[in-house]
BABA-94931 format. One record per residue (C-alpha): residue number from 1; x, y, z; residue in one letter. Coordinates in steps of 0.05 Angstrom, whole numbers, plus 32768, in hexadecimal, padded with zeros to 4 digits. Each point is the difference from the previous one (the first is absolute). Layout:
BEGIN
 resi   c1   c2   c3 resn
  NUM    X    Y    Z    A
...
//
This chain:
BEGIN
 resi   c1   c2   c3 resn
    1 7FFC 7FF6 7FFC    M
    2 8023 8057 7FF0    K
    3 7FE7 8037 8025    F
    4 800B 8043 8001    H
    5 7FE7 802F 8032    F
    6 8022 8047 7FE1    L
    7 8004 804A 800C    V
    8 8033 801D 7FCC    P
    9 803E 8010 8027    C
   10 7FD7 7FF3 803E    L
   11 7FFB 7FC4 8017    M
   12 7FFB 7FB1 7FE7    A
   13 7FF9 7FC3 801B    V
   14 7FFC 7FB9 7FD3    Q
   15 7FED 7FC2 8008    V
   16 8023 7FCE 7FD4    L
   17 7FF1 7FBB 8017    G
   18 8016 800B 804C    Q
   19 8037 803E 7FF1    N
   20 7FE4 803D 801F    Y
   21 802F 8047 7FEB    H
   22 7FF7 804E 8020    L
   23 8012 8037 7FDF    D
   24 800D 8047 802F    I
   25 8012 8035 7FFA    V
   26 801E 8031 8032    T
   27 7FF2 8047 800D    G
   28 802A 8031 7FE6    S
   29 7FFD 803C 8035    R
   30 802A 8004 802A    K
   31 8006 7FD1 8036    Y
   32 7FCA 7FD5 7FE5    D
   33 803C 7FD0 7FF0    D
   34 800B 7FC0 803E    S
   35 803F 7FCD 800F    D
   36 7FC3 7FE6 802E    G
   37 7FE6 7FB5 8001    T
   38 7FBD 7FF0 7FE4    F
   39 7FD0 7FD1 7FF5    R
   40 7FBD 7FF4 7FD0    A
   41 7FC2 7FD1 8001    V
   42 7FDA 7FF0 7FC6    L
   43 7FB7 8000 8004    S
   44 7FD1 7FE6 7FC8    G
   45 7FC8 7FDB 7FE7    Q
   46 8004 7FBE 801B    K
   47 802D 800D 8048    G
   48 803F 802D 8013    S
   49 8051 7FF5 7FF6    L
   50 8034 800E 802F    E
   51 8033 802B 7FC4    F
   52 8037 7FF9 803B    G
   53 803A 803A 8009    V
   54 8006 802A 7FCA    L
   55 8042 7FFB 7FF9    D
   56 802C 7FEE 7FB8    N
   57 8048 7FEA 801F    P
   58 803F 8026 7FF3    N
   59 7FDA 803F 7FDE    Y
   60 7FF0 8047 8021    N
   61 7FAC 7FF5 7FF9    D
   62 7FCE 8045 800D    F
   63 8039 8037 7FE5    Q
   64 7FCD 803F 7FEA    L
   65 7FDA 7FF2 7FC4    G
   66 8013 7FBE 7FEC    A
   67 7FD0 7FBD 7FED    M
   68 8016 7FC2 8029    D
   69 7FEE 7FBF 7FED    N
   70 7FF3 7FCE 802E    F
   71 7FEC 7FB1 7FEE    Q
   72 7FF2 7FBE 802E    M
   73 7FE4 7FB6 7FDE    S
   74 7FC4 7FE3 802B    S
   75 7FD3 7FC8 7FF0    G
   76 7FC5 802E 801B    E
   77 7FC8 801A 7FC9    D
   78 7FF0 8046 8021    L
   79 7FCE 800D 7FC1    G
   80 7FF9 804D 7FEC    K
   81 802A 8029 802B    I
   82 7FDF 8031 8020    N
   83 8028 8024 803C    C
   84 8051 8000 801A    V
   85 8003 800C 804B    T
   86 8040 8028 8001    L
   87 8026 7FEE 804B    Q
   88 802D 802A 802C    A
   89 8012 7FD5 8035    R
   90 804E 7FF3 8024    G
   91 8031 801E 801C    S
   92 8013 8014 7FB8    K
   93 7FC4 8018 7FED    S
   94 7FFC 804F 801D    D
   95 8027 801F 7FC3    D
   96 7FC1 8014 7FDC    A
   97 7FF2 7FF6 7FB0    W
   98 7FCE 801C 7FDD    M
   99 7FE8 7FD2 7FCC    V
  100 7FE9 8030 7FC2    D
  101 7FE4 7FC3 7FDC    Y
  102 7FDA 7FB7 8012    I
  103 7FBD 7FFE 7FEB    I
  104 7FEF 804A 800E    Y
  105 801C 8027 8042    N
  106 7FD2 8031 8002    T
  107 8007 8029 804A    D
  108 804F 7FFF 7FF6    G
  109 8007 7FE6 8046    R
  110 804C 7FD9 800E    Y
  111 8004 7FCE 8016    L
  112 8023 7FEF 8043    S
  113 7FFF 7FD9 803C    S
  114 8017 8044 802B    D
  115 7FB4 8014 7FF3    T
  116 801D 8043 800E    S
  117 800C 800A 7FC1    E
  118 7FCF 7FD3 7FDA    G
  119 7FDC 7FC0 7FFD    D
  120 8017 7FBF 8019    D
  121 7FCB 7FD9 7FC7    E
  122 7FE3 8014 7FCD    K
  123 7FD0 7FE2 7FCD    D
  124 8000 8016 7FB3    F
  125 7FC7 7FE6 7FE1    C
  126 7FDF 8006 7FB8    R
  127 7FCC 802C 8000    Q
  128 7FD9 7FE5 7FC7    G
  129 7FFE 7FE9 7FC5    D
  130 7FF6 8035 7FD5    A
  131 803A 801A 7FD1    T
  132 8001 804E 7FF7    Y
  133 802C 802C 7FCE    T
  134 801F 8045 800F    F
  135 8010 801D 7FD0    E
  136 8023 804B 801C    I
  137 8019 8034 7FD6    T
  138 8035 803B 801C    T
  139 7FFC 8039 7FF5    A
  140 8027 8029 7FD1    N
  141 801C 8035 8027    E
  142 8042 800A 801F    K
  143 800D 7FDE 8046    W
  144 7FC0 7FD7 7FF1    A
  145 8020 7FC0 7FF4    D
  146 801D 7FD0 803D    T
  147 8030 7FBC 800F    D
  148 7FE9 8002 8043    N
  149 7FC0 8013 801E    I
  150 7FD7 7FBB 8020    H
  151 7FC1 8014 7FE4    A
  152 7FB5 7FC2 8000    R
  153 7FCE 8004 7FEB    I
  154 7FBF 7FF0 8024    T
  155 7FC9 7FEF 7FD3    V
  156 7FB7 801B 8022    S
  157 7FB9 7FE2 7FF5    S
  158 7FC7 8030 7FD2    K
  159 7FCF 7FD3 802F    G
  160 800E 7FDF 8045    N
  161 8032 7FCB 7FED    R
  162 803B 8019 8022    G
  163 8047 8012 7FE9    N
  164 8041 7FD8 7FEA    T
  165 804A 8018 7FFB    T
  166 8039 7FF7 7FDC    T
  167 803C 7FF8 8019    G
  168 803B 8030 7FF7    I
  169 7FFD 8012 7FB6    L
  170 8045 7FE9 7FD8    D
  171 8012 7FE1 7FC1    N
  172 8041 7FD9 801F    K
  173 8037 800B 7FC7    G
  174 7FD5 8044 7FE2    I
  175 8009 8044 800A    D
  176 7FBA 8013 8019    D
  177 7FE8 8046 7FF9    F
  178 8022 8023 7FDA    V
  179 7FEA 8042 7FE1    L
  180 7FC5 7FF9 7FCF    G
  181 8005 7FB9 7FFD    N
  182 7FC2 7FD0 8010    T
  183 8016 7FC2 802A    D
  184 7FD5 7FBE 8004    T
  185 7FF6 7FCC 803E    F
  186 7FDB 7FC6 7FF4    V
  187 7FEA 7FF4 804C    I
  188 7FE1 7FBA 800D    P
  189 7FE0 7FE4 8046    D
  190 7FD8 8039 8009    L
  191 7FBD 8009 8019    K
  192 7FC3 8009 7FCC    N
  193 7FE5 8049 801C    V
  194 7FC8 7FFB 7FCF    G
  195 7FE9 804B 7FD6    K
  196 8048 8029 8009    I
  197 7FF6 8033 802A    G
  198 8046 802C 801B    C
  199 8047 7FF2 8004    V
  200 802E 8018 803C    T
  201 8044 8007 7FF1    L
  202 8034 7FF3 8041    T
  203 8048 801A 7FF4    A
  204 802D 7FE6 803D    E
  205 803F 8025 7FE1    Q
  206 8011 8045 7FF1    D
  207 8022 8009 7FBB    D
  208 7FBE 8024 7FF1    A
  209 7FDF 7FE7 7FB8    W
  210 7FC5 801F 7FD7    L
  211 7FCA 7FD6 7FD9    F
  212 7FD1 8013 7FCC    D
  213 7FD9 7FBF 7FFA    T
  214 7FF0 7FC8 8024    I
  215 7FD8 7FCA 7FD0    K
  216 7FE4 7FCA 802F    V
  217 7FE3 7FBE 7FCC    T
  218 7FE5 7FC1 801E    R
  219 7FE4 7FD1 7FD1    G
  220 7FD6 8028 7FC8    N
  221 7FF4 803E 8032    Q
  222 8036 8035 8004    S
  223 8004 803A 8018    K
  224 802D 8046 7FFE    T
  225 800D 802A 803B    F
  226 801B 804A 7FF1    K
  227 8031 8023 802E    N
  228 7FD4 8049 7FF1    T
  229 801B 801A 8032    G
  230 8045 7FF0 7FF3    K
  231 8022 7FE9 8043    V
  232 8043 7FEC 8016    W
  233 8000 7FBD 802E    L
  234 8040 7FFC 8026    S
  235 8009 7FE9 8050    S
  236 8017 803D 8001    D
  237 7FD4 802D 800C    L
  238 801C 804A 7FEC    S
  239 7FFB 7FD7 7FC3    E
  240 7FB6 7FE3 7FFA    G
  241 7FDB 7FD1 801B    V
  242 8003 7FBF 801A    D
  243 7FB1 7FF2 8002    Y
  244 7FD6 8011 7FB1    L
  245 7FC5 7FE7 7FF2    E
  246 7FE2 8005 7FC6    I
  247 7FB6 7FF2 7FE2    C
  248 7FE5 800B 7FB6    Q
//
């Protein structure tokens, strides 16, 4: 049996027979990396499985912006993987670690056994079965581009079906958000919120960014949101706002 659970450049758990592969991307901000020891547990339709300590021998895992691959073999078939639980346990797990992507890290919390720095256990779960495409056009104005904004998008329902949130928008290996360019992000495993009502953008870094439009597509439904007020995004509130909601 071959199984893919993939968010582009985010997380992939694959079952090839009884071989499990886990890809984790560490955050790229200062202090996001770690020398700590962490464990993983996979949860699927048919049960759960201890993945064990995340460690590639003779290799420095969890470096800034790096994707690390971990593998294990098991006789258990979990079926469709729904969640990955990361645990910070033991004397070597207090060096806080920011996981940028395992499915989605939508709240930006660190992982650490020192609970003053973060959570000692965190679940990363699929939000649903919907795939959304985001086509984002950066403004063609001086300084509008960015290479470090750490932006996320939340799509809200026009009715009462709630919302769904992406991970940090970043196509690995591609220079996103260049002046005047349109970047496309295809994100599976999000919640189907029905008729699209609003989008909310958040920015976690201070390299200010100005976008023109965001086109959101799910299936045969598309909606384009325009930054009519030319609002800049930045975590530095002297340069822009770190939270912007658009309903059009």
